[in-house]
C-alpha positions as CSV (number, residue, x, y, z in Angstrom):
1,X,-0.1,0.4,0.0
2,X,1.1,3.4,-0.5
3,X,-0.2,7.2,0.6
4,X,-0.1,9.6,-2.7
5,X,0.6,12.9,-2.1
6,X,-1.7,15.6,-3.7
7,X,0.6,18.9,-4.9
8,X,-0.9,22.2,-7.2
9,X,-0.2,22.6,-10.5
10,X,-0.8,24.3,-13.8
11,X,-2.9,21.5,-14.8
12,X,-5.0,20.0,-11.9
13,X,-6.9,22.4,-9.1
14,X,-6.9,21.4,-6.0
15,X,-9.9,21.9,-3.9
16,X,-9.5,22.0,0.4
17,X,-12.7,20.8,2.4
18,X,-12.3,22.1,6.0
19,X,-14.3,18.6,8.5
20,X,-15.6,19.5,11.5
21,X,-16.6,15.5,11.4
22,X,-12.3,14.7,10.9
23,X,-11.4,17.7,12.8
24,X,-9.0,18.0,9.7
25,X,-9.1,19.3,6.8
26,X,-9.3,17.2,3.2
27,X,-7.7,17.7,0.0
28,X,-9.4,16.5,-3.3
29,X,-8.9,16.5,-6.6
30,X,-11.9,18.1,-8.2
31,X,-15.5,19.9,-7.9
32,X,-17.6,17.1,-7.6
33,X,-15.2,15.5,-4.8
34,X,-15.5,19.0,-3.2
35,X,-19.7,18.8,-3.3
36,X,-19.4,14.9,-1.7
37,X,-17.5,15.9,1.2
38,X,-20.5,18.3,2.1
39,X,-22.4,15.4,2.0
40,X,-20.1,12.7,3.7
41,X,-20.2,15.8,6.4
42,X,-23.2,16.3,7.2
43,X,-24.8,12.4,6.8
44,X,-25.6,10.8,9.6
45,X,-24.9,7.4,9.0
46,X,-21.3,8.5,8.4
47,X,-18.6,8.5,11.2
48,X,-16.0,10.3,9.6
49,X,-14.4,10.2,5.9
50,X,-10.9,10.2,4.4
51,X,-9.9,11.5,1.2
52,X,-7.3,10.0,-0.9
53,X,-6.9,7.3,1.4
54,X,-4.2,4.8,1.1
55,X,-3.6,3.2,-2.6
56,X,-3.2,-0.2,-3.4
57,X,-2.0,-2.4,-6.4
58,X,-4.8,-4.3,-8.5
59,X,-4.3,-6.8,-11.6
60,X,-6.0,-6.6,-14.6
61,X,-5.5,-8.9,-17.4
62,X,-2.0,-10.1,-15.8
63,X,-0.9,-6.3,-15.4
64,X,-0.3,-4.8,-12.4
65,X,-1.5,-1.0,-11.8
66,X,-1.4,1.2,-9.0
67,X,-5.4,2.9,-8.0
68,X,-6.0,5.4,-5.1
69,X,-9.6,5.4,-4.4
70,X,-11.2,8.9,-4.0
71,X,-12.9,8.2,-0.8
72,X,-12.2,5.4,2.3
73,X,-16.2,5.9,4.6
74,X,-16.1,5.0,7.8
75,X,-19.9,3.7,9.2
76,X,-21.4,4.6,12.3
77,X,-22.1,-0.1,12.4
78,X,-18.7,0.0,12.1
79,X,-18.5,-0.9,7.9
80,X,-16.3,0.8,5.5
81,X,-16.4,1.3,1.5
82,X,-14.1,3.3,-1.0
83,X,-16.1,5.8,-2.7
84,X,-15.1,6.8,-6.4
85,X,-16.6,9.9,-7.8
86,X,-16.9,10.1,-11.2
87,X,-18.4,12.6,-14.3
88,X,-20.9,10.2,-16.9
89,X,-18.2,11.0,-19.2
90,X,-15.5,9.4,-17.1
91,X,-17.3,6.7,-16.6
92,X,-16.9,5.4,-19.9
93,X,-13.0,5.3,-20.3
94,X,-11.7,2.0,-19.9
95,X,-9.4,2.9,-16.9
96,X,-12.9,3.2,-14.5
97,X,-14.3,-0.2,-16.3
98,X,-10.9,-2.1,-15.2
99,X,-10.7,-0.8,-11.7
100,X,-14.4,-1.9,-11.0
101,X,-14.1,-5.2,-12.6
102,X,-10.1,-5.7,-10.5
103,X,-11.8,-3.8,-7.4
104,X,-14.5,-7.0,-7.1
105,X,-11.9,-9.0,-6.6
106,X,-10.6,-6.8,-3.5
107,X,-11.9,-8.3,-0.1
108,X,-10.8,-5.2,1.7
109,X,-13.8,-3.0,1.2
110,X,-16.8,-2.4,-1.4
111,X,-16.6,0.4,-3.6
112,X,-19.1,2.5,-5.2
113,X,-18.7,4.3,-8.1
114,X,-21.3,7.7,-8.1
115,X,-22.1,9.7,-10.7
116,X,-21.9,13.6,-10.7
117,X,-25.6,13.6,-11.0
118,X,-25.9,11.7,-7.4
119,X,-23.4,14.6,-5.3
120,X,-24.6,17.3,-6.6
121,X,-28.6,17.1,-7.2
122,X,-29.7,14.6,-4.8
123,X,-28.1,16.4,-1.7
124,X,-30.0,19.9,-3.2
125,X,-33.1,17.2,-3.1
126,X,-33.4,16.7,0.7
127,X,-32.0,19.9,2.1
128,X,-35.0,21.4,0.4
129,X,-37.5,19.2,2.1
């Protein structure tokens, strides 16, 4: 396992989310991930969350690839889950499909891949009620 270090660059914008739940600042790679942090912060079912948790390697078609999930969620009931935040366009890419297939073989934690509509629209609707 390895820890990925995010650095600012001219190409990639990074976002900081100050979490009271985690008592720390989360550094994320996209506006979608930043939006997701709000959902995790105010979800009563989530005890804590990690942005860019420990990465690992997976094997796909006899080749080894590095992978770091976007988030690791820790639930109040003791469960944990990796979460990948992607746009609908990114979901069509081969690399994302490889990760989804390979993650089925990983017994550590189940993984979900969330589309941007889930992060941005659903939260607004539930906040209105």
